[in-house]
C-alpha positions in Angstrom: 15.1 -18.4 1.3 12.1 -19.4 -0.5 10.4 -17.1 -3.1 7.1 -15.6 -3.1 6.0 -17.9 -5.9 5.8 -15.1 -8.5 6.4 -15.7 -12.2 6.0 -14.1 -15.7 2.7 -15.8 -16.1 1.2 -14.0 -13.1 2.3 -10.4 -14.2 1.0 -11.7 -18.2 -2.5 -11.7 -16.9 -2.7 -8.1 -17.0 -2.2 -8.2 -20.6 -5.6 -9.8 -20.9 -7.7 -7.0 -22.9 -11.1 -8.1 -22.0 -12.0 -6.3 -18.9 -14.1 -9.1 -17.7 -11.9 -11.9 -18.2 -9.0 -10.0 -16.9 -10.9 -9.3 -13.6 -12.0 -13.0 -13.6 -8.4 -14.3 -13.9 -6.7 -11.8 -11.4 -9.7 -13.0 -8.8 -9.1 -16.4 -9.4 -5.1 -16.8 -9.9 -3.5 -13.7 -8.3 -5.7 -12.9 -5.4 -5.3 -16.3 -3.8 -1.6 -15.9 -4.3 -1.3 -12.5 -2.7 -3.4 -13.7 0.0 -0.7 -16.5 0.8 2.0 -13.7 0.7 0.0 -11.8 3.0 -0.5 -14.7 5.5 3.3 -15.2 5.5 3.8 -11.4 6.0 1.3 -11.1 8.6 3.3 -11.9 11.5 6.3 -9.9 10.9 4.3 -6.9 9.9 2.5 -7.1 13.0 5.9 -7.1 14.9 7.1 -4.1 12.8 3.9 -2.2 13.5 4.2 -2.9 17.1 0.4 -4.0 17.1 -1.9 -6.8 15.8 -2.7 -6.7 12.2 -5.5 -8.1 10.1 -5.6 -9.3 6.5 -8.1 -7.8 4.2 -8.9 -8.2 0.3 -8.8 -4.7 -1.2 -11.3 -5.7 -4.3 -11.4 -2.4 -6.6 -14.7 -1.0 -7.3 -15.9 -2.4 -10.6 -15.9 0.3 -13.7 -17.7 -1.0 -16.6 -15.5 -1.3 -19.6 -12.4 -0.7 -17.4 -10.0 -3.8 -16.7 -8.5 -3.8 -13.2 -5.0 -2.5 -13.1 -3.7 -3.8 -9.8 -4.5 -6.6 -7.1 -3.9 -5.5 -3.8 -4.1 -7.2 -0.1 -3.8 -4.9 2.9 -3.1 -5.2 6.4 -4.8 -3.1 9.1 -5.3 -3.0 12.8 -8.9 -3.6 12.8 -10.5 -6.8 12.0 -13.9 -4.7 10.5 -12.2 -3.3 7.6 -9.5 -1.2 5.9 -11.1 1.8 4.7 -10.4 5.2 6.4 -7.5 3.8 8.8 -3.8 3.5 7.7 -2.8 0.2 6.0 0.1 -1.7 4.7 -0.2 -3.3 1.5 1.1 -5.5 -1.0 0.0 -5.0 -4.7 0.7 -6.7 -8.3 0.6 -4.6 -11.4 1.5 -5.3 -15.1 5.1 -4.9 -14.4 5.7 -4.3 -10.8 5.2 -5.8 -7.4 4.5 -3.0 -4.7 5.1 -2.6 -1.0 2.7 0.3 0.0 1.3 2.6 2.7 -1.9 4.0 2.3 -5.4 5.4 3.6 -8.2 5.1 1.4 -11.8 6.1 2.0 -13.1 8.7 4.3 -13.3 8.9 8.2 -12.9 11.2 11.0 -9.5 10.0 11.5 -8.2 11.7 8.5 -8.1 14.9 10.1 -5.8 13.7 13.1 -3.7 11.7 10.6 -3.1 14.8 8.4 -2.3 17.1 11.5 0.2 14.4 12.6 1.9 14.2 9.4 2.3 17.9 9.1 3.9 17.8 12.5 6.3 15.1 11.8 6.9 16.2 8.4 10.6 17.6 9.2 11.6 14.2 11.0 10.3 12.1 8.2 12.2 14.2 5.7 15.4 13.7 7.8 15.0 9.8 7.7 16.8 9.7 4.4 17.8 6.5 3.2 14.5 4.4 4.0 12.5 6.5 1.9 14.8 7.2 -1.0 13.0 4.8 -3.4 9.3 6.1 -2.4 7.1 6.8 -5.0 3.4 8.3 -4.8 0.6 6.6 -6.3 -2.4 8.4 -5.4 -4.4 8.9 -8.5 -2.0 6.7 -10.5 -3.1 5.2 -13.6 -1.2 1.9 -13.4 0.7 2.3 -16.6 4.0 4.4 -16.2 5.5 4.6 -12.6 5.4 7.9 -10.8 8.9 9.6 -10.3 10.8 9.0 -7.1 9.1 11.2 -4.5 11.5 14.1 -2.9 11.2 12.6 0.5 14.0 14.4 1.5 12.0 17.7 1.5 9.6 18.4 4.4 7.2 19.9 1.5 6.3 16.3 0.2 5.2 15.2 3.5 3.0 18.4 4.0 1.7 17.4 0.4 0.7 14.3 1.6 -1.0 15.7 4.6 -3.2 17.7 2.3 -4.1 14.5 0.6 -5.5 13.2 3.7 -8.0 16.5 4.0 -11.9 15.3 4.2 -12.7 15.0 0.2 -8.8 14.6 -0.8 -7.5 11.6 -2.6 -6.2 10.0 0.6 -2.4 8.6 0.8 -0.6 6.0 -1.3 2.9 5.7 -1.3 5.2 2.7 -1.7 8.3 0.9 -3.4 8.5 -1.1 -6.3 10.2 -4.3 -7.5 10.2 -4.9 -11.3 8.7 -8.3 -12.3 12.0 -10.1 -13.2 13.4 -9.1 -9.8 10.0 -10.2 -7.8 10.7 -13.8 -9.1 13.7 -13.9 -6.8 12.2 -12.1 -3.7 11.4 -13.8 -0.5 9.2 -12.7 2.6 12.3 -11.5 3.9 13.0 -8.7 1.5 9.4 -7.6 1.6 9.6 -7.2 5.3 12.8 -5.2 5.0 10.9 -2.6 2.7 8.0 -2.3 5.2 10.8 -2.1 8.1 11.9 1.1 6.2 8.6 2.6 5.8 7.4 1.7 9.3 8.0 5.2 10.6 5.3 6.7 8.2 3.0 3.8 9.3 3.4 4.6 12.9 2.8 8.3 12.6 -0.3 7.4 10.9 -1.8 4.8 13.1 -0.8 6.4 16.5 -2.8 9.6 15.1 -5.7 7.3 13.9 -6.0 5.4 17.1 -6.7 8.4 19.2 -9.7 9.3 17.4 -13.2 7.4 18.1 -14.9 7.3 14.3 -18.6 7.4 14.7 -18.9 5.6 11.4 -16.6 2.8 12.5 
C-alpha cells in the first residue's frame, strides 16, 4: 500500500513563527499535497457516502498577526462550495493528520440537520466502536488535542445538534493520527476511518438535501 507522502518536514512547517511566512509555506507545500491526497480519496469517499462528492480547498480566513493552525481539504456533494453543507475533510495540524466531518458557515439547512441529529442521537450513541476515537474540534485552538468525546452518550449527540442552531459554532468532529503514524498511512487507512464515520455524514447529508436553501 503506497503511503500518503507526508513526512516530518511537512509538519515542521507549522513551527514557522512568522504568520505570513507560515501561511505562504503551507499554501505552497501542504495545500497541494492535501489536494493530491484528496484526489486519491475522492472515488472511495463518494462510494462511502452514496453520492458524488466534489473537492474544495478550505482556506482559513486570514487573521492579521495570526499564523494558520491547520490546512484542510474538504469533500462536499455540491460543486458550488462547502459552506453550510455537511463535508468530509482531511486536515493537517502541527502534530496530527485528521479525518473530519463538519458543517461550517450559516445556511437554512442547519436547522434540518440539527433536527435529524437530535432524532438519531440514541442510534448514533449505540454505534459504539466506530466512534470510540472521536474528538470534537469546534472552537479548537490547534494546540492541545480535545479529549475523546463521550460518543456512547446520546447527550453528546444532542450537544452537537445544539451547535448546528443558527448562530452556533457549527459541527466539527473527527479522528486523528500522530505525525509519526501518518508517515506510514495509506489511502485505505483514511477511507477506513471515514467508513466508520459515515453514519454521521449520512444523517446530516440526508437532512440537508431535503431543504432548498435560498442562499445557495
